[in-house]
N, C-alpha and C positions, 0 to 999 in steps of 0.2 A: 579712230580715223582708219581709213583703207589705204594701204599701201601695197607695192609690190613685197613679195617674199624676198628674203635674201639669207645668205650662209648662216648669219646670226641667228635666224629663227628656227634651225633645225630641232633642237632639243624640244623647243615649244611646240612644233608640229608633231613629233612623236607623241608628246604628253597629251594634246588635245584629242588626237585619234584615238589613244588609249582609253582617255576619260569620255568617250563618248561612242565606243567599238561596240557596246552591248546594245544592239537596235536603239542606239541614240543615248544609253545610260552608260556608267562608268564600268568599264571592262577590266579593270586593275584586279580585283580579286578572281578574275576567271582566267587571266593570262599569266603563267610563268615568265614568258618572253615579253618584256615590256615594250620592245622595239619592234615586234612582229608587224603588228597593224600598220603603223607606219610606214614600215618597209613595203609594205602591199597598196596602200591607199594613199598617200600624200608625199612622203619625201623623194619618190623617184620623179614626181611631176616638178616639184621646186627643181630638182637637180638638173632635169634633162629637158624641161620646158620651162623655165623660169619666166618667160615673156606671158604666161597664162597662169601664174600662180601668185595670189594677192592673200595679204594677211589681215586682220581685224586687230589694230594696235591699241592696247590699252591706255596709251597716252604716256606711257614711262618705257616705251620700247618694247614692251612684251608682248606678243602674237596671243589672243583669247580666242581666235577664231580664223578659218582660212576657207579658200576655195580653189582648187586647182582644176585646170583642165588640160586636155590633148586636143589641139586642131584636128588631126587626122589621126583617128582611132587606130587604122591599120599601119601606118607607120609608126606609131607610138608602141603598139605591141611589138613590132619588129625591133625596135630602140631597146625596149625592156628584154627581150629575149637575149640581145646582143650585150648591151652596157649594163644591165641592172641585175637581171635573175640570177645569173651565174654567180655573183658575189652574195646576192642576198640569200641563195641557197645555201651556200657554204657557211654564213652565219646562223642559220636558223636550222634546227633538227629535221630529219626526214619525218614525215607523219606517221610512220608505220607502229602501229600498235596504239596510238594515242586516241583514245574514244571521249573527245570532248570538244568544246568550242575552239580551242586552240589547235587541235588535230584538223579540223576542219579548215581553217585558215591556213595551216601549214600545208594541207593538202593541195589548196589553192595556189601557194606558192611554187610546189613542185611539181604542179601540173596545170598552170594558168589556160583558162578556155580564151578564144576567140569570141569577140562580139557576132551575133549572127549578120550574114552579108547583107540581108534585107534592111536590118536597121542600120547598119552603117552607110548604106547607099542612099539613106533619106536623111539620116541624122548623124553625119561623119564626125563629128566632135562628140567628147563625153568628158564629166567632171564628178569631183568628189567636193562636198562642203561638210563642214562641222563648226560648230561653237560651243564653248564652253557654258554651262547653264547660266552663270550669271550675267551673259551678253546676249542670251535667247529671249524672244518675245519682244525685241525694241526694235524691229527694222533692219537689223543689221544683216540678216541673212537673205533679205531681199537686196539690199544695197550691194552685198558681195557678189550675188548672181547677176545683179545688172552690170556690174563693174566686169565681171568675165564674159559676159554675152556681149558686150561693147567691144571688147578687145577680140574675141573670136570673129564677130563680125566684121571688124576692121581688117582681120587676118583672111577674110573670105568663107568663113563657115556659113554653110546654109541650114545648119541645125545642129543640135545636141541632146545627147541621151544619158540616163543615168540609172542605176538600180538601187534600191532601197530595199531594206529588210521588212517583210511582212509584219513584224512585230513594233515598226517603228511608226506607230499610229501618228505621232505628231509631225513627222517629216513627210509622210503621205499627205497630210491635210495641208502642210505648208506649200509642197509641190504643185499640187491641186489649185491652191489659192495663187499660186503664181501664174497661172494658166498652162501648165504643163500637162499632157494629155497622156493617160495611161495607156499603155500598149498590151500589157498582158503580164501573168504571173508564173512562175515555175511551181509555185507553193513555198517558195523560201524567198525569193525576191523579185518585187515589183520593179517593172520598167516603164520610165517616164520619160517624155520627150517634148521639144520645143523646136519648131522652126523659127529659124533665125533671118 
């Protein structure tokens, strides 16, 4: 079942993000820091904007998937800089000298970028979604996305965007199947969006 994410889900959110963090595959062997990905892509959303954080519950209270979003990307970027990134940067090493996928993510943490103005003007909200392999391909991803879309619409959003790794072919096909439009690629990440 889909339900709002809560404080008891934090460990599961970290684990799901890690186990899907290598372009949809398990990143456990690639990351020495098991909480880095979660501190970038899921836990701050559940902490700072819980009204737009949902999990797929396995029926026994364990989260096996999630979708999290930010209603106003610019406001959320500001909150991250003020309320999340300082402590997260203190928890995770500086990326200097790390030539690995972990170093790439550490570089993002220590110097996060802002979403392009034109993108945010048209699609002001953004999201992240991940499901463990055992619940993929069963329609749960679509239902999670629809749950978030409904919440964002109800709160006044006119559009949502997301980035996906070029290597994550399954996710790219999923977003296209949902009717999201591809806006372009920087060679590493493709951007998809949907008017709400």
